[in-house]
C-alpha positions in Angstrom: -1.4 4.7 10.3 -1.0 3.5 7.3 0.0 0.1 6.2 -1.2 -2.5 8.9 -0.9 -6.6 8.5 -2.9 -8.6 11.5 -1.6 -12.4 11.1 -1.3 -12.7 8.3 -0.9 -16.2 6.5 -1.1 -16.5 2.9 -0.6 -20.0 0.7 0.9 -21.0 -3.5 -0.4 -23.9 -5.0 -1.4 -25.1 -1.9 2.1 -24.6 -0.2 1.3 -21.6 3.1 4.7 -20.0 3.0 3.6 -16.9 5.2 2.9 -18.2 8.0 1.0 -15.2 10.9 2.2 -12.6 9.8 1.8 -8.8 12.5 3.9 -5.6 10.9 2.4 -1.6 11.1 3.5 1.4 9.1 3.8 4.8 10.1 2.9 7.7 7.8 6.8 9.0 5.8 8.8 6.3 7.8 11.2 3.8 6.3 10.9 -0.2 6.9 13.8 -2.3 5.9 12.5 -6.3 5.5 15.6 -8.6 4.8 15.7 -12.2 5.3 17.4 -15.6 3.4 16.9 -16.6 0.2 13.0 -18.1 0.0 12.4 -17.1 3.6 8.7 -15.2 2.4 10.0 -11.8 1.8 9.3 -12.1 -2.0 6.1 -13.9 -1.2 4.8 -10.5 0.8 5.9 -7.9 -1.3 3.8 -9.3 -3.7 0.9 -10.3 -1.4 0.9 -6.8 0.0 0.5 -5.4 -3.6 -2.5 -8.2 -3.8 -1.4 -10.5 -7.1 -4.1 -13.3 -6.9 -1.9 -16.4 -7.1 -1.1 -16.1 -3.7 -4.0 -16.5 -1.1 -5.1 -14.8 1.8 -5.8 -18.1 3.8 -5.7 -16.4 7.3 -6.0 -12.6 8.8 -6.3 -8.5 6.7 -3.9 -6.6 5.6 -5.2 -2.9 6.3 -3.7 0.6 3.9 -4.9 3.9 5.7 -7.6 2.4 8.2 -9.9 0.0 4.9 -9.4 -3.7 4.7 -7.4 -3.8 1.4 -7.3 -8.0 1.5 -9.8 -9.1 -1.1 -9.1 -5.6 -3.5 -7.1 -6.7 -6.8 -3.6 -4.9 -7.9 -5.1 -2.0 -9.9 -8.1 -1.0 -6.6 -4.3 -1.2 -4.1 -2.8 1.3 -6.8 -5.2 3.6 -6.8 -5.1 4.2 -3.4 -1.7 4.4 -3.3 0.3 1.0 -3.1 3.2 1.2 -5.6 5.9 -2.0 -6.7 8.6 -2.2 -8.2 9.7 -6.0 -9.4 12.8 -7.8 -8.0 12.8 -8.0 -12.0 12.1 -5.7 -14.0 10.0 -6.9 -17.2 10.5 -6.0 -21.0 7.6 -4.6 -22.9 7.9 -4.3 -26.5 5.7 -2.1 -28.2 5.7 0.7 -24.8 7.7 3.6 -25.6 9.6 4.9 -21.6 8.7 8.2 -21.8 4.6 7.0 -22.4 4.3 4.0 -19.9 5.9 7.4 -17.1 3.5 9.5 -18.8 0.6 6.7 -17.6 2.3 5.3 -14.5 1.2 8.8 -13.7 -2.6 9.8 -15.4 -1.6 11.2 -18.1 -2.3 9.5 -21.7 -0.3 10.1 -23.8 -1.8 10.1 -26.8 -4.8 12.9 -25.4 -3.6 15.4 -22.7 -6.2 17.7 -21.0 -5.5 21.0 -20.8 -2.9 21.5 -17.9 -1.1 18.0 -18.7 2.8 18.4 -17.8 3.9 17.1 -20.6 7.4 16.4 -19.9 6.6 15.2 -16.7 8.2 12.2 -18.6 11.4 14.2 -19.4 11.8 15.8 -15.7 11.6 11.8 -13.4 14.1 10.1 -16.0 16.7 13.0 -15.3 15.8 12.1 -11.3 17.4 8.8 -11.6 19.8 9.8 -14.2 18.6 8.8 -17.9 19.5 10.6 -20.5 15.4 11.4 -21.7 17.3 12.1 -25.9 18.0 8.2 -25.2 15.5 6.5 -23.6 12.9 8.3 -23.5 11.2 7.1 -27.2 12.5 3.1 -26.4 11.2 -0.1 -25.3 10.4 0.1 -21.5 12.7 -2.0 -20.7 13.9 -3.9 -23.9 17.2 -4.2 -24.2 17.9 -2.5 -20.6 21.3 -3.6 -18.6 19.8 -4.6 -14.8 20.7 -0.9 -13.6 18.6 0.9 -16.1 16.1 -1.5 -15.7 16.5 -0.8 -11.5 16.6 2.7 -12.7 13.0 2.7 -15.6 11.2 1.1 -12.6 11.8 3.3 -10.0 10.9 5.9 -12.6 7.1 4.5 -13.4 7.1 4.4 -9.7 7.9 8.2 -9.0 5.6 9.3 -12.0 2.6 7.6 -9.4 3.4 9.2 -6.4 1.5 6.5 -3.9 1.6 6.5 -0.4 3.9 3.6 0.3 6.3 2.3 -1.4 7.6 -1.7 -1.6 10.9 -2.3 -3.4 11.7 -5.9 -3.9 15.4 -6.0 -3.9 15.8 -3.2 -5.9 19.9 -3.1 -5.3 20.0 -6.8 -7.1 22.0 -7.5 -10.2 23.1 -3.8 -10.0 26.8 -2.0 -10.4 27.8 0.5 -7.5 27.7 3.2 -9.9 23.7 3.0 -10.6 23.4 1.5 -6.7 24.9 5.1 -5.8 21.7 6.5 -8.4 18.8 4.1 -7.2 20.2 5.8 -3.3 20.5 8.9 -5.1 17.0 9.0 -6.4 15.8 6.9 -3.6 16.5 9.8 -0.6 16.1 12.4 -2.0 12.0 11.8 -3.8 11.5 10.7 0.2 12.9 14.3 1.2 10.6 15.9 -1.1 7.5 13.2 -0.7 8.3 12.1 2.5 6.1 8.6 1.1 6.7 5.9 3.3 8.6 2.8 1.9 8.8 -0.9 2.8 12.7 -2.5 0.9 13.4 -5.7 0.7 16.9 -6.6 0.5 19.8 -9.2 1.1 22.6 -6.2 1.9 23.1 -3.2 3.4 24.0 -1.2 1.0 20.7 0.8 -0.1 20.1 1.3 3.5 22.6 3.5 4.5 21.0 5.7 1.8 17.7 5.7 3.6 18.2 4.2 6.8 15.3 3.1 8.0 12.9 3.1 10.8 13.0 -0.1 11.8 14.0 -3.7 10.7 12.0 -7.2 10.6 14.2 -10.1 10.1 11.6 -13.0 8.2 12.1 -16.5 7.8 10.2 -19.8 7.3 7.6 -18.0 6.6 7.2 -15.4 9.9 9.6 -12.5 11.1 12.0 -14.0 13.2 13.6 -10.4 14.8 12.3 -6.8 15.0 15.2 -3.7 15.7 16.2 -0.6 14.6 18.9 -0.6 11.7 21.8 0.6 13.9 21.4 -2.5 16.2 20.8 -5.2 14.0 22.7 -4.6 10.7 25.9 -4.7 12.4 24.6 -8.2 14.0 23.6 -9.6 10.7 27.4 -8.3 9.3 28.8 -10.8 12.3 26.4 -13.4 12.7 24.9 -13.9 9.2 20.6 -14.5 9.6 20.8 -17.8 10.0 22.9 -18.1 13.6 21.9 -14.4 15.3 18.0 -15.4 14.3 19.9 -18.5 16.9 21.2 -16.7 19.6 18.6 -13.5 19.6 17.6 -14.0 22.7 21.6 -13.8 24.1 22.3 -11.1 21.1 
């Protein structure tokens, strides 16, 4: 198993936000995490990525069988975990092309023999960002919501992680960007078979990825688990709160 979360409890600023989560992910699997606002979805994502302000007070996180609960963000990234933020930050002074190279482990200022110096152009093309226009721009500075998400995805693709954790990649983007994001993710998954945990409120991005399983979170716990085909229509018909309340009937 690639990822195993066992009885996870998490506190932030003294408040318990994750209250005993158990879940697992196999290699080459797509899993969706859904739920209403403040249900704990983003807290789970940031905890898995290793953000220090998210204090694990119980349980553990295993990645490829190794306990990573106390490992740092960079240690987890080197092991193959990558997080795409809900709101990717702007970074002044660093060119997007350089950031993509660095994400791939290439020093753009002191490349080694065999380094693919055209990699940034290739990856920008995959997320439909014109390399001639974007490669020398500062990371996300002046970018629209959709451009930021595509820029972030390009950096993640360059990392070639074993697990991509995508925190609401479809929020704040227009229909055209949503189509690009969904198609790019679908193509990358079919090529690399990396595992994807996708956190979202809506089905729009999921129509491109078709997760094998869905977890619905509520109040820091996983309230329901099921297939995309079974749960998605019920979410749209009943909404999260009613579906969870009527779960035994549904």
